[in-house]
Backbone as a chain_set.jsonl record, in Angstrom:
{"seq": "XXXXXXXXXXXXXXXXXXXXXXXXXXXXXXXXXXXXXXXXXXXXXXXXXXXXXXXXXXXXXXXXXXXXXXXXXXXXXX", "coords": {"N": [[15.795, 11.093, 0.118], [15.211, 9.337, -2.8], [13.543, 7.113, -5.095], [13.448, 5.318, -8.187], [10.882, 4.044, -10.351], [11.395, 2.471, -12.539], [13.561, -0.025, -14.011], [14.047, -2.37, -12.451], [13.274, -4.092, -9.357], [11.328, -2.403, -6.88], [11.024, -1.257, -3.648], [7.987, -0.957, -1.952], [5.306, 0.229, 0.154], [2.844, -1.34, 2.291], [-0.339, -1.153, 3.755], [-2.398, -2.872, 5.866], [-5.656, -3.854, 6.669], [-8.498, -5.271, 8.368], [-11.679, -5.969, 7.078], [-14.675, -7.0, 7.835], [-14.978, -10.193, 6.514], [-12.834, -9.908, 4.81], [-9.435, -9.046, 4.053], [-7.901, -5.966, 3.546], [-5.574, -4.497, 1.532], [-3.541, -1.703, 1.201], [-1.637, 0.402, -0.897], [0.141, 3.074, -0.334], [2.141, 4.285, -1.786], [1.61, 3.892, -4.5], [-1.046, 4.409, -4.628], [-2.97, 2.426, -4.731], [-5.398, -0.151, -4.0], [-6.329, -3.324, -2.714], [-8.247, -6.297, -2.15], [-8.317, -9.392, -0.178], [-8.892, -12.772, 0.901], [-7.126, -13.741, 2.729], [-4.215, -12.466, 4.448], [-1.916, -12.855, 2.934], [-3.009, -13.288, 0.366], [-4.216, -10.797, -0.076], [-1.947, -9.154, -0.161], [-0.569, -10.284, -2.357], [-2.456, -9.718, -4.387], [-2.372, -6.948, -4.226], [0.258, -6.421, -4.995], [0.121, -7.111, -7.713], [-1.836, -5.241, -8.584], [-0.583, -2.75, -7.991], [1.733, -2.958, -9.564], [0.638, -3.121, -12.193], [-0.671, -0.645, -12.292], [1.481, 1.157, -12.044], [2.914, 0.527, -14.319], [1.294, 1.602, -16.266], [1.013, 4.251, -15.431], [3.706, 5.545, -14.795], [5.786, 6.597, -12.126], [8.078, 9.22, -11.845], [9.874, 9.375, -9.769], [10.122, 9.09, -6.211], [9.506, 10.158, -2.883], [10.538, 8.742, 0.205], [7.929, 7.669, 2.234], [6.71, 9.003, 5.349], [5.922, 7.325, 8.218], [3.875, 7.418, 10.986], [2.523, 7.377, 14.317], [-0.239, 8.466, 16.328], [-2.019, 9.755, 19.177], [-5.44, 9.753, 20.175], [-8.295, 11.036, 21.966], [-9.725, 8.703, 24.294], [-12.547, 8.408, 24.21], [-13.11, 8.803, 21.559], [-12.287, 6.584, 20.222], [-13.17, 3.649, 18.474]], "CA": [[16.101, 9.902, -0.627], [14.155, 9.003, -3.754], [13.771, 5.906, -5.878], [12.715, 5.32, -9.442], [10.049, 2.862, -10.522], [11.878, 1.667, -13.657], [14.903, -0.586, -13.89], [14.181, -3.404, -11.442], [12.295, -4.09, -8.27], [11.317, -1.215, -6.04], [10.293, -1.501, -2.408], [6.851, -0.096, -1.662], [4.7, -0.036, 1.454], [1.471, -1.826, 2.322], [-1.1, -1.015, 4.99], [-3.41, -3.922, 5.794], [-6.659, -3.88, 7.733], [-9.553, -6.277, 8.186], [-13.05, -5.488, 6.916], [-15.509, -8.199, 7.902], [-14.193, -11.398, 6.219], [-11.775, -9.56, 3.863], [-8.293, -8.196, 4.381], [-7.736, -4.941, 2.528], [-4.193, -4.007, 1.481], [-3.42, -0.413, 0.522], [-0.275, 0.823, -1.22], [0.136, 4.533, -0.424], [3.132, 4.713, -2.77], [1.013, 3.878, -5.833], [-2.444, 4.793, -4.533], [-3.794, 1.282, -5.093], [-6.014, -0.916, -2.915], [-6.771, -4.625, -3.189], [-8.68, -7.18, -1.073], [-8.022, -10.823, -0.218], [-9.456, -13.502, 2.041], [-6.022, -13.874, 3.679], [-3.24, -11.384, 4.331], [-1.036, -13.175, 1.808], [-3.751, -13.058, -0.866], [-4.375, -9.348, -0.236], [-0.654, -8.609, -0.578], [-0.326, -10.723, -3.741], [-3.334, -8.929, -5.251], [-1.875, -5.576, -4.216], [1.465, -6.39, -5.832], [-0.311, -7.084, -9.111], [-2.515, -3.971, -8.854], [0.393, -1.659, -7.98], [2.597, -3.122, -10.736], [-0.122, -2.739, -13.379], [-0.905, 0.797, -12.245], [2.73, 1.884, -12.288], [3.288, 0.33, -15.72], [0.478, 2.529, -17.053], [1.262, 5.621, -14.952], [4.969, 5.486, -14.063], [6.198, 7.736, -11.305], [9.482, 9.498, -12.136], [10.632, 9.217, -8.54], [9.251, 9.282, -5.064], [10.132, 10.335, -1.582], [10.155, 7.727, 1.167], [6.899, 8.224, 3.104], [6.928, 9.01, 6.793], [4.848, 6.644, 8.919], [3.885, 7.774, 12.391], [1.292, 7.117, 15.053], [-0.601, 9.538, 17.241], [-3.078, 9.359, 20.094], [-6.659, 10.542, 20.221], [-8.992, 10.742, 23.225], [-10.326, 7.377, 24.381], [-13.952, 8.427, 23.822], [-13.212, 8.849, 20.101], [-11.912, 5.274, 19.676], [-14.296, 2.736, 18.249]], "C": [[14.939, 9.625, -1.577], [14.544, 7.747, -4.51], [12.996, 6.025, -7.174], [11.963, 4.01, -9.58], [10.578, 1.959, -11.621], [13.235, 1.064, -13.322], [15.067, -1.59, -12.781], [13.117, -3.287, -10.374], [12.443, -2.834, -7.422], [10.492, -1.537, -4.796], [9.184, -0.477, -2.217], [6.225, -0.552, -0.345], [3.278, -0.561, 1.302], [0.896, -1.594, 3.719], [-2.248, -2.008, 4.874], [-4.363, -3.792, 6.967], [-7.754, -4.864, 7.371], [-10.894, -5.582, 8.094], [-13.946, -6.7, 6.783], [-14.662, -9.423, 7.582], [-13.016, -11.135, 5.296], [-10.635, -8.817, 4.543], [-8.148, -7.216, 3.232], [-6.312, -4.403, 2.635], [-4.167, -2.731, 0.654], [-1.947, -0.118, 0.284], [-0.275, 2.341, -1.368], [1.121, 5.069, -1.46], [2.536, 4.814, -4.172], [-0.439, 4.34, -5.814], [-3.393, 3.676, -4.924], [-4.272, 0.548, -3.847], [-6.472, -2.242, -3.49], [-7.159, -5.506, -2.005], [-8.168, -8.61, -1.24], [-8.632, -11.485, 0.997], [-8.412, -13.783, 3.113], [-5.094, -12.675, 3.497], [-2.353, -11.614, 3.112], [-1.731, -12.909, 0.473], [-3.937, -11.562, -1.128], [-3.077, -8.712, -0.715], [-0.329, -9.016, -2.011], [-1.171, -9.922, -4.723], [-2.862, -7.482, -5.344], [-0.617, -5.434, -5.059], [1.092, -6.287, -7.306], [-0.949, -5.737, -9.458], [-1.524, -2.808, -8.933], [1.307, -1.744, -9.198], [1.892, -2.68, -12.014], [-0.355, -1.231, -13.436], [0.36, 1.562, -12.622], [3.285, 1.651, -13.689], [2.555, 1.335, -16.601], [0.775, 3.993, -16.706], [2.553, 5.645, -14.142], [5.251, 6.775, -13.296], [7.679, 7.986, -11.557], [10.39, 9.306, -10.928], [9.701, 9.448, -7.375], [10.089, 9.513, -3.823], [9.672, 9.202, -0.672], [9.112, 8.324, 2.107], [7.303, 8.152, 4.569], [5.711, 8.37, 7.433], [4.965, 6.982, 10.393], [2.579, 7.341, 13.033], [1.015, 8.32, 15.935], [-1.762, 9.063, 18.091], [-4.252, 10.312, 19.989], [-7.367, 10.195, 21.537], [-9.706, 9.397, 23.18], [-11.767, 7.368, 23.91], [-14.147, 8.463, 22.306], [-12.864, 7.51, 19.457], [-13.146, 4.397, 19.547], [-13.868, 1.318, 18.512]], "O": [[13.783, 9.682, -1.159], [15.713, 7.367, -4.56], [12.003, 6.75, -7.251], [12.35, 2.993, -9.003], [10.241, 0.775, -11.642], [13.963, 1.57, -12.467], [16.15, -1.666, -12.2], [12.187, -2.487, -10.478], [13.534, -2.284, -7.271], [9.374, -2.041, -4.905], [9.419, 0.728, -2.309], [6.584, -1.599, 0.194], [2.595, -0.27, 0.32], [1.567, -1.814, 4.728], [-2.989, -1.989, 3.891], [-3.94, -3.639, 8.113], [-7.912, -5.24, 6.21], [-11.219, -4.72, 8.911], [-13.973, -7.351, 5.739], [-13.701, -9.689, 8.304], [-12.255, -12.061, 5.015], [-10.847, -8.056, 5.488], [-8.261, -7.6, 2.068], [-5.896, -3.917, 3.687], [-4.703, -2.684, -0.453], [-1.109, -0.356, 1.154], [-0.652, 2.852, -2.423], [0.955, 6.183, -1.957], [2.899, 5.701, -4.944], [-1.008, 4.634, -6.865], [-4.5, 3.937, -5.395], [-3.647, 0.611, -2.788], [-6.95, -2.296, -4.623], [-6.493, -5.48, -0.97], [-7.657, -8.986, -2.295], [-8.865, -10.831, 2.014], [-8.756, -14.034, 4.268], [-5.186, -11.958, 2.501], [-2.073, -10.686, 2.353], [-1.119, -12.367, -0.448], [-3.829, -11.111, -2.268], [-3.097, -7.832, -1.576], [0.136, -8.192, -2.799], [-0.678, -9.492, -5.766], [-2.94, -6.863, -6.405], [-0.445, -4.436, -5.76], [1.661, -5.49, -8.051], [-0.646, -5.155, -10.499], [-1.613, -1.976, -9.836], [1.625, -0.721, -9.804], [2.467, -1.955, -12.826], [-0.25, -0.618, -14.499], [0.316, 2.498, -13.419], [4.042, 2.477, -14.2], [3.119, 1.856, -17.564], [0.784, 4.858, -17.581], [2.502, 5.756, -12.917], [4.983, 7.88, -13.768], [8.471, 7.046, -11.49], [11.591, 9.092, -11.097], [8.594, 9.955, -7.555], [11.247, 9.101, -3.748], [8.531, 8.752, -0.775], [9.359, 9.363, 2.719], [8.136, 7.335, 4.962], [4.587, 8.822, 7.217], [6.037, 6.845, 10.982], [1.632, 6.978, 12.335], [1.917, 9.096, 16.25], [-2.416, 8.074, 17.759], [-4.089, 11.508, 19.748], [-7.067, 9.17, 22.149], [-10.231, 9.003, 22.139], [-12.185, 6.408, 23.263], [-15.243, 8.18, 21.821], [-13.118, 7.316, 18.268], [-14.037, 4.406, 20.396], [-14.672, 0.396, 18.378]]}, "num_chains": 1, "name": "protein.A"}
């Protein structure tokens, strides 16, 4: 399944993690990252960053990414 970036809204993904007092939102679909003091602010900033990036460098289409989890040995966890 693929989607195009032009011609309306397009659903993209966000990965959010906390770094000290900032939330950092990453969009793997566009390759953009943006911070915010709240989750909502990080997502709003990411929406703007991803939109601006894709306006300048449009993607002709994309495959839906696969998100999975995996386990590592306990001694490797921080």
